[in-house]
C-alpha positions in Angstrom: 0.0 0.0 0.0 1.3 3.5 -0.9 1.7 6.1 1.8 2.9 9.2 -0.1 1.7 9.8 -3.7 0.6 12.5 -5.9 -2.9 11.3 -6.9 -2.9 13.0 -10.3 0.6 13.1 -11.9 1.8 16.2 -13.8 2.6 14.0 -16.7 1.6 10.4 -17.4 -1.6 8.6 -18.0 -4.7 7.6 -16.1 -6.6 4.4 -17.4 -10.1 3.7 -16.0 -11.2 0.1 -16.4 -14.9 -0.7 -15.7 -15.5 -4.1 -14.1 -18.6 -6.0 -15.2 -19.5 -7.8 -13.1 -18.2 -6.1 -10.0 -15.3 -7.6 -8.1 -15.2 -8.4 -4.4 -11.9 -7.3 -2.9 -10.8 -8.5 0.6 -7.4 -8.0 2.0 -5.9 -6.4 5.1 -6.5 -2.9 3.9 -10.0 -3.1 2.3 -13.1 -5.2 2.1 -15.5 -4.0 -0.5 -17.2 -4.5 -3.9 -15.7 -2.5 -6.8 -17.0 -1.8 -10.3 -13.9 0.0 -11.6 -10.2 0.1 -11.3 -8.1 3.1 -12.1 -4.5 2.7 -13.2 -2.3 5.7 -12.7 0.9 5.8 -14.8 3.1 8.7 -13.9 5.8 9.5 -16.5 8.8 9.2 -14.1 7.6 6.9 -11.4 6.1 3.4 -10.9 2.4 2.9 -11.8 -0.2 2.5 -9.1 -3.8 1.3 -8.7 -6.7 3.2 -7.4 -10.0 1.8 -6.2 -12.8 3.3 -4.2 -14.6 1.4 -1.4 -18.3 1.2 -0.7 -18.0 4.6 1.1 -16.2 6.3 -1.8 -12.9 6.3 0.2 -9.8 6.0 -2.2 -7.4 3.2 -1.8 -4.0 3.2 -3.6 -1.9 0.2 -4.2 1.4 -0.4 -5.9 1.5 -2.6 -9.1 4.0 -5.4 -9.0 3.1 -6.7 -12.4 4.6 -5.3 -15.6 2.1 -3.2 -17.6 3.9 -3.3 -20.9 1.1 -5.2 -22.6 -1.5 -2.6 -21.4 0.7 0.2 -22.7 1.2 -1.5 -26.0 -2.6 -2.3 -26.3 -3.3 1.4 -25.6 -0.6 2.6 -27.9 1.1 4.5 -25.2 4.8 5.1 -24.7 6.5 6.7 -21.7 
Protein backbone atom coordinates (compact mmCIF):
# COMPACT_ATOMS: atom_id res chain seq x y z
CA UNK A 1 0.00 0.00 0.00
CA UNK A 2 1.31 3.44 -0.86
CA UNK A 3 1.65 6.11 1.78
CA UNK A 4 2.90 9.19 -0.12
CA UNK A 5 1.77 9.75 -3.68
CA UNK A 6 0.59 12.50 -5.93
CA UNK A 7 -2.92 11.26 -6.89
CA UNK A 8 -2.90 12.99 -10.27
CA UNK A 9 0.55 13.15 -11.85
CA UNK A 10 1.71 16.22 -13.79
CA UNK A 11 2.67 13.97 -16.70
CA UNK A 12 1.59 10.44 -17.51
CA UNK A 13 -1.64 8.55 -18.04
CA UNK A 14 -4.73 7.53 -16.13
CA UNK A 15 -6.60 4.46 -17.36
CA UNK A 16 -10.10 3.75 -16.03
CA UNK A 17 -11.21 0.13 -16.40
CA UNK A 18 -14.87 -0.72 -15.70
CA UNK A 19 -15.50 -4.14 -14.16
CA UNK A 20 -18.60 -6.04 -15.16
CA UNK A 21 -19.55 -7.89 -13.08
CA UNK A 22 -18.24 -6.08 -10.03
CA UNK A 23 -15.38 -7.66 -8.13
CA UNK A 24 -15.18 -8.34 -4.40
CA UNK A 25 -11.87 -7.25 -2.87
CA UNK A 26 -10.85 -8.54 0.55
CA UNK A 27 -7.41 -7.95 1.98
CA UNK A 28 -5.88 -6.43 5.10
CA UNK A 29 -6.55 -2.87 3.85
CA UNK A 30 -10.01 -3.04 2.31
CA UNK A 31 -13.08 -5.25 2.10
CA UNK A 32 -15.45 -3.99 -0.57
CA UNK A 33 -17.14 -4.52 -3.91
CA UNK A 34 -15.64 -2.51 -6.78
CA UNK A 35 -17.01 -1.76 -10.23
CA UNK A 36 -13.94 -0.03 -11.67
CA UNK A 37 -10.17 0.10 -11.34
CA UNK A 38 -8.07 3.15 -12.13
CA UNK A 39 -4.46 2.65 -13.15
CA UNK A 40 -2.30 5.74 -12.70
CA UNK A 41 0.88 5.76 -14.76
CA UNK A 42 3.12 8.73 -13.90
CA UNK A 43 5.80 9.54 -16.47
CA UNK A 44 8.81 9.16 -14.14
CA UNK A 45 7.46 6.91 -11.39
CA UNK A 46 6.11 3.40 -10.96
CA UNK A 47 2.41 2.90 -11.76
CA UNK A 48 -0.17 2.40 -9.06
CA UNK A 49 -3.77 1.30 -8.75
CA UNK A 50 -6.69 3.29 -7.35
CA UNK A 51 -9.97 1.78 -6.18
CA UNK A 52 -12.86 3.29 -4.25
CA UNK A 53 -14.58 1.37 -1.46
CA UNK A 54 -18.31 1.24 -0.71
CA UNK A 55 -18.02 4.58 1.11
CA UNK A 56 -16.17 6.22 -1.84
CA UNK A 57 -12.92 6.26 0.15
CA UNK A 58 -9.88 5.99 -2.17
CA UNK A 59 -7.34 3.20 -1.77
CA UNK A 60 -4.00 3.27 -3.60
CA UNK A 61 -1.89 0.17 -4.24
CA UNK A 62 1.43 -0.43 -5.92
CA UNK A 63 1.44 -2.54 -9.06
CA UNK A 64 3.99 -5.35 -8.99
CA UNK A 65 3.07 -6.70 -12.43
CA UNK A 66 4.56 -5.35 -15.65
CA UNK A 67 2.09 -3.18 -17.57
CA UNK A 68 3.91 -3.26 -20.91
CA UNK A 69 1.09 -5.22 -22.57
CA UNK A 70 -1.46 -2.65 -21.39
CA UNK A 71 0.67 0.23 -22.67
CA UNK A 72 1.13 -1.52 -26.02
CA UNK A 73 -2.61 -2.21 -26.31
CA UNK A 74 -3.37 1.46 -25.62
CA UNK A 75 -0.58 2.53 -28.00
CA UNK A 76 1.10 4.52 -25.24
CA UNK A 77 4.80 5.05 -24.65
CA UNK A 78 6.45 6.67 -21.63
